[in-house]
C-alpha positions as CSV (number, residue, x, y, z in Angstrom):
1,X,-8.8,12.0,0.0
2,X,-10.7,9.8,-2.4
3,X,-10.3,6.5,-0.8
4,X,-8.7,4.8,2.2
5,X,-7.4,1.2,1.9
6,X,-5.9,-0.9,4.7
7,X,-3.6,-3.7,3.6
8,X,-1.7,-6.4,5.4
9,X,1.7,-6.9,3.8
10,X,2.4,-10.7,4.1
11,X,6.1,-11.2,3.3
12,X,5.4,-14.7,1.9
13,X,2.2,-14.2,-0.1
14,X,2.2,-10.5,-0.8
15,X,-0.4,-7.8,-0.1
16,X,-3.7,-8.8,1.4
17,X,-6.3,-6.0,1.2
18,X,-8.4,-5.9,4.4
19,X,-10.8,-3.0,4.0
20,X,-11.4,0.1,2.0
21,X,-13.6,3.1,2.4
22,X,-15.8,3.9,0.6
23,X,-16.4,0.2,0.1
24,X,-17.5,0.4,-3.6
25,X,-14.9,0.1,-6.3
26,X,-12.1,-2.3,-7.0
27,X,-8.9,-2.5,-5.1
28,X,-5.7,-1.4,-6.9
29,X,-4.0,-4.2,-8.9
30,X,-1.4,-6.4,-7.2
31,X,1.1,-4.8,-9.5
32,X,0.4,-1.4,-8.0
33,X,0.7,-2.8,-4.5
34,X,4.0,-4.4,-5.3
35,X,5.4,-1.1,-6.7
36,X,4.4,0.6,-3.5
37,X,6.0,-2.1,-1.5
38,X,9.2,-1.7,-3.5
39,X,9.2,2.1,-2.8
40,X,9.0,1.3,1.0
41,X,11.7,-1.3,0.7
42,X,14.0,1.3,-1.0
43,X,13.2,4.0,1.5
44,X,13.3,2.1,4.8
45,X,13.9,5.3,6.8
46,X,10.6,6.9,5.6
47,X,7.3,5.5,6.9
48,X,5.4,7.7,4.4
49,X,5.9,7.6,0.7
50,X,4.2,9.2,-2.3
51,X,3.6,7.0,-5.3
52,X,2.5,8.5,-8.6
53,X,1.5,6.6,-11.7
54,X,-0.5,8.0,-14.7
55,X,-3.4,9.9,-13.2
56,X,-3.1,8.2,-9.8
57,X,-1.5,9.7,-6.7
58,X,-1.1,7.4,-3.7
59,X,0.1,8.2,-0.2
60,X,1.3,5.0,1.7
61,X,2.1,4.9,5.4
62,X,3.7,1.7,6.6
63,X,3.5,0.5,10.2
64,X,5.6,-2.5,11.2
65,X,4.6,-4.7,14.1
66,X,7.0,-6.7,16.3
67,X,7.2,-10.4,15.3
68,X,6.4,-9.8,11.6
């Protein structure tokens, strides 16, 4: 694993990055986050998805909380 990023998915404003480890480096673009969100939206039964674009491989795990 190269990097770990924790993101809060706000349904009205979009993705809000909270923290990443290691801390150096830029967060992925909002466009990448929205493509990942679309994958989760299309595959509601799967909490884990694999997203590939160019030379980037991303594993995303979604956790939904009550009331959100």
